[in-house]
C-alpha positions in Angstrom: 2.1 -1.4 13.9 -1.2 -0.6 11.5 -2.8 1.2 14.3 0.1 3.7 15.0 0.2 4.5 11.0 -3.8 5.1 10.9 -3.5 6.9 14.2 -1.5 9.6 12.2 -3.7 13.0 11.6 -5.3 13.1 8.2 -3.8 16.4 7.5 -0.7 14.6 7.3 -1.8 11.6 5.2 -3.7 13.0 2.3 -5.7 10.2 0.5 -4.4 11.6 -2.9 -0.7 11.5 -1.8 1.6 10.1 -4.4 4.3 7.8 -3.0 7.4 6.2 -4.5 8.3 2.7 -3.2 10.7 3.7 -0.6 8.1 6.0 0.7 5.4 3.3 0.9 8.0 1.2 2.8 8.6 4.1 5.3 4.8 4.8 6.0 3.8 0.9 5.7 7.0 -0.9 7.1 5.2 -4.2 6.5 5.0 -3.5 2.7 8.4 -4.2 1.3 10.0 -2.8 -1.9 10.5 -6.1 -3.2 7.2 -7.4 -2.6 5.8 -4.3 -4.2 8.1 -4.8 -7.5 7.1 -8.4 -7.3 3.2 -7.7 -7.5 3.8 -5.1 -10.1 5.2 -8.3 -12.3 3.0 -11.1 -11.4 0.0 -8.9 -10.6 -2.7 -9.3 -7.1 -0.8 -5.8 -6.0 -1.4 -2.7 -5.2 -2.5 -0.3 -8.1 0.1 1.9 -9.4 1.2 4.5 -11.3 4.0 4.7 -14.1 4.5 8.3 -15.0 7.7 7.8 -17.0 9.8 4.1 -17.4 11.7 4.3 -14.6 9.3 6.2 -11.9 6.4 4.0 -10.2 4.1 5.8 -7.9 1.5 4.5 -5.3 -1.5 6.6 -4.3 -2.2 6.5 -0.6 -5.4 6.0 -1.0 -5.0 2.7 -3.0 -2.7 1.4 -0.2 -5.1 1.8 2.3 -8.0 0.2 0.2 -5.7 -2.6 -0.8 -5.0 -3.3 3.1 -8.6 -2.8 4.3 -9.9 -5.2 1.3 -7.7 -7.6 3.3 -8.6 -7.3 6.8 -10.3 -10.3 8.4 -11.7 -11.4 11.9 -10.4 -15.0 11.7 -8.7 -17.7 9.3 -11.5 -19.0 7.5 -12.5 -15.8 6.3 -9.3 -15.4 4.1 -9.8 -18.9 2.6 -13.4 -17.9 1.2 
């Protein structure tokens, strides 16, 4: 699934694109809107922008950096 997303040509996926949670969900189906909302409250999630009280945006670059930081070769790496 991630391979399909990353196979999209870069001219269609600009690193500085700003995505609302529903578009994050559309582009990265394994990141649910509820998980994103929970992490905004509890911390430990993807950095986000809040340009107004009711609007949340994520930079595509931040999403991809977040995912790349959590890439492991085996389960013992995740515990380290």
